[in-house]
N, C-alpha and C positions, 0 to 999 in steps of 0.2 A: 357672215354671221347669220345664224338661224335661231328661231325662238318659237315657243308655243305657250299656252297659259301657265304651265308649271315649270318650264325650263327653257334654257337657251344655250347656244354654243358660240363662244367668241372666236375671234379671228385666229387665235392660237390653238384652237381645237379643245379648249377647256369647256367642260359641260357643267352648267349650274342648274340647281333646282330652287324654286321659290318656296320659302316657308314663312310662317308668321314672324320669325326672327330675322328675316332677310334672306338673301341668296346664300346658298351653301354649295361648295364645290362637290360635284358628283364624281368627276373623273376626267381623264384626258382621252381624246379620240383623234387618232391620226390615220385610221385605216380607210376612211371614206368621207362622204359628204356629211354636213351637219345634220341633215334630215335623218341619215342612217344612224348617226350618233344618238339623236333624240329617240328614234324608234327602238334602238337597242336598250336604252335605260328605261323607256316606257314599258318595254316587255318585262324588265326586272320588277317594275312596279306592279304590273298585272300579276306577276308570279306571287308577290307578297299578298295581293288582294285575294288570290285563290287560296293561299295557305291560311290566311286569317279566316276566310269563309269556311274552310274545312274544319279548322279548330273550333269555330263557333258551333258548327253542326255537331261535332264530337261532344262538346260540353253539354249540349242540349239533349242529345239522343242516346248517348252511351254512358257507361258507368266509369268513365275516365276519372281517375282519382284527382283530388284537388292539387296534390303535390305535382303530379305529372302535367296537369293543365298549367299550373303556374310556371313550370320549367319551360314548357312550349311557348307560353306568352312572353317570357323574358327573352327567349331565343329570337322570337320575331321582333320584339321591341329593339333588340340590339341591331338587327338588320335595318329597321326603319331609322333608328338614330344614326346609323352609319352614313345615311344620305347617298347611297349608291343606286338610287332609282329616281326617276322623274315622274312626279304625280303629286296628288294631294296627300302628302305624308302626314299632315295634321289630322286628316280624316282617319287615317290608319291608326294614329295614336289614340284618337277618341274611341275607335272600335276596340282597341286593346284595353283601354281603361274600363269600358263597359264590360268587356269580357272578364276582367279582374273582378268586377262587382258581381257578375253572374257566378263566377267560381266561388267567391266568398259566400254568396247566398246559398249556393248548392252545398258548400261545406257546413254551414249552419243548419241547413235543412237535414242533412245526413246526421249531424250531431244530435239534433232533436229527435230524429227517428231512432237513432241508437239508444238514446236515453229512454224513449218510450218503450222500445223493445226490452231494454234492461229492466224497466219498471214492471212491465207485464211478466217477464220471466221471474222477477223477484216475488211478485204476488202469487204466481203459479207454484213456485217452489215452497213458499210459506204455506200455501194451502196443502201441498203434498205432505209437508212436515207435520202440519196439524192433524191431517187424517192418519198419518202413520203413527203418531203418538197416541191417538185415540184407539187405533187398531191394536196397539201394543198391549192394551188391557183386555182385549177380547178373549173369550173362551171358545169362540167359533173357529177352532184350529184350522180347519181346511179352508173355509171361505176367507178368513182373515189372511191366511198364508198366501192364498192365490191373489188376493187383492194387493198385498204388499209387493208381490213380484210384479204385478201390473204397474204399481206406482214407480218401481225402479225403472221399468221401460219408459214410462212417461218422463221421469227425471232425465234419463239419458237423451231424450229428444229435445230438451230445453237448452237454450244457450247459457253459457257460463256468465256469472256475475263477476264483480271484482273479487279478487282472490280471498280477501278476508270474509266478505259476506257469504260467498259460495262455500267456503270451508266451514263456517259456523253452521249454516243450514244443513250441509251434508253431515256434519257431526251429529246434529240432532236427529236427522233422518236415519242415519246409520245406527245411532244409539237405540231408537225406537224399534228398528228391525231386530237388533240384537236382544233387546229386552223381551220381545215377543218370542223369539227363538228360544231364549233361555227358559221362559215360562212353559212353552210348549214341550221342550225337552224334559223339564222337571215333571210335567204332567204325565208324559208317557213313560218316563222312568219310574214314576210311582205306580202306574198301571202295570209295568213290567215286574216291579217288585211284588205287587199284590198277586200277580199271576204266578210268579216264581214261588211265593209262599203257598199258593193254592196247589201248585204242582208237588211241592214237598209233602204237604198234608195228604194229598191223594196218593202219593207213592206209599206213604205209611199205611193208609187205609187199604190200598191194594195188597200190600204185603200181609196185613192181618187177615184180609178176606181170603187170600190164597192159602194162608196157614190153617184157616178154619174149614176149607172146602172138603177136607177128608174126615171131619168130625162126625161121630155118630150120636153125639149128645144133642138130639134134635131140638128140644125146646129151648134151652139156653143159647144154643148156637144160632137158631133162627132169630131169637130176640136180639142177639148181638149184631146179626146182619142188619136188622132194622135200625139199630143204633148207628151202625156204620153208614147206612144210607142217609140218615139224618145229618151226620157229620159231613158226608160227601156234599150234600146240597148246601150246607152252611159254609163250605170251604170256598165257594165261588169257582169261577172258571180258570183253568190253567191256560198256558199258551196253546194256540190252535193246533200246533204240530204235536202236542202231547195229550190233549184232552181226549180225543177219540180213542187212542190206544189205551190210556189209563182206564177209561170207562169200559172198554171191551174186556180188559183183564178183570176189572172189578165185578162186572156183571157176569163174566164167564165163571169166576170163582163161586159166586152165588148159585149160578145155574148148576154147577157140579154138585154142590151140597144139596140143593133142593131136588135135583134129579135123583140123587142117591136116596134121599128121604122118601121120595115118591115111590121108588122101586121097593123100599122096605115096607112102605104103607100102601101097597097095591090095593089093599081092600078099601082104601079111601077114594078109589077112582070114581065110584058112584057119587060119593059126597062131593068130589071136585066137579063132576059133571053138573050136579045140582047147583054148586057154587057158580059155575059158569052161566047157568040159566039165570040165576039171581043177578049176577053182575051185568049180564046183557040187558036185563030189565032196568037195572039202575043206570046203565049207560044210555038206554033209550030215554029214561026219565031226565037224565042230565042234558041230553041233546035237545030236549024240548025247551030248555032255558035259552036256546039260541033262536034268533039273534038277541043279544042282551040289550034290553031297553031300560031296565031298572037295576043298576049295578048292585045296590045294597041288598035287595031282596034276592037277586040271582046268586050273590055270594053266600048268603045265609042258606039258600036252598041247596047250593052245591056242597056246602059244608055238611049239611045234614045227609045228603046223598053219599058223600065221601066217608062219613063216619059209619054209615051202614055198609058201605063197600069194604072198609077196612075190617069190619067185624065178620065178614062172610068167610074169609080164609082163601086158600089157594084154589086155582082153577087148573085144568089140564095145561101142561106146558105149551103145547102147540097152539092152544087157543088164546093164550095170555097176550101175545103182542097185539092181536087185533082188538080184543075187548079193552085192554089198557089204552091202546091208541085212541079209541073213541073217547074215553074219559080224559085223556091228555089233551085232546083237541078242544074239549070244552074248557079244561083248565087253562089252556093257552089263550083262548078267547077271553076268559075272565081276566087273565094277567094283562092282555093287551088293553082291555077296557080300563083296568086299574091304572096302567101306565098313561093311557090317554087322559084319564081323569086327573091324574097327578100333574101331567104336563099342563092341562088346562087350568088348574088351580094353583100352580106353582108360580109365585110372584117373581122369583128370580128368572125363571125361564121366560115368563111373559115380558119382563123388563128387557132381557137380552133380545127377544124377538122384536120388541118395539124399537129398541135402539138400532138394531140392524136395519129395520124398515125405514127408520128416520134417516139413517146414513144414506141408504140407497135412494130415498126420495129426494134428499138434498142434492145428491150427485146427479140425478135425472134432471132436476130443475136447473141446476147449474149448466149442464150440457145443453139444455134447451135454450138457455140465455146465450150461451156461446155460439150456438148455431144461428140464432137470430142476428147476433152481432156480425158473424161471418157473412151471412147473406146480405146484411145491410152494407157491409164493406165491399161486397162483390167478390169475396173470397170463397167461391163455390167449392173449390177443392177441399179446403179446410172444413167447410160446412158438411160436405159429403162424408168426410172422414169422421167428423164428430157424430154424424147421424148413425154411422155404423157402430160407433162406440155406444151411442144412446140405445140402440136396439139390444145390445148385450146387457147393458145396465138395467133396461126396462124389464127384460126377461127375469133378471135376478130379483128385481123389485116385486114383480108379479108373484114369483115363487115365495118371497118373504111374506107378502100380504096373505097369500093362501095359507101359509103356516100360521100367521097371526090369527086367522079366522078360527083356528083350532082352540084358541084361548077365549073364544066367544066375543071377538071384536077386533 
């Protein structure tokens, strides 16, 4: 008979292992000496020690799921409980019990982590929904549309919540986008309708202008052309693809009429040359109004100049574009100044500019906070990504602030 601290072999070749509950039969050994029998079952014990050690390492250092870990523990526990090894089986059970505790702690830790991630995703999606619902009321069609598309990309990068919450938030998000698209579509549809009305009006004006181009009733026809020009200006712009062609036809019809009148009134050439000289002087007088510093006085001065201009009469046809172009340049400068003044004093435009600036400032501040948090958590990759996003948002903010300065603050 042979024995060691954890096992023995009796005279019949039966191998026993000592446990806290007494001796347990390990197996029968008839192939060699008792020492060989004990050595064989001790090796089985060492094999269990190695397997448990490997499982402990996997639980600590890998992403082994709790379910798979528990299955592996139960498999090892069955082998330990089968008593087919000689060694401190109680110590192995203790290690397995501790392993169960570790797995359970890991399970709870992951559960808490998932809950935290879900909570963060919920807050992120709620913030996206709130911003989308605010953008849905914006009249900044291009900027708001681009921002909404960016929000969709951000949404896609966030994890899903529970089905009910995710569906509810997505419904609000989608509804906000649809509302914006509907308003934008209606806005541009209205613009298209206005331009189509302008096109129809100008088609009618062109038809009348062309019908008058052969008239020899100089006075009334010239007066009617002036009326047609006023109606043309009041009609607004047609679609881009029609506007230039209609204008060329309209102006061409007038040119035909006035060229014919000029040929009949050849004797007026001298008068027209004098008219040109006077208009050039008036154009020079108008150009002295630039740059415009006092809009009110400049407007009054230009009105006076223009009244004298209109009273002068025609100039030679070949000189007309140049001298008229000089006056038009001053007129455009006045219009630009008027538009700038209107924008500066328009409370609705100012409110929209301030609103956009506030949105962008809030987004910049939020990103800075997220970057600080990411840095504090050691998540440099996320921080770098957020900083790139911050650069783009800051550029938009700078642009919005510059625009806001046009309103005087």
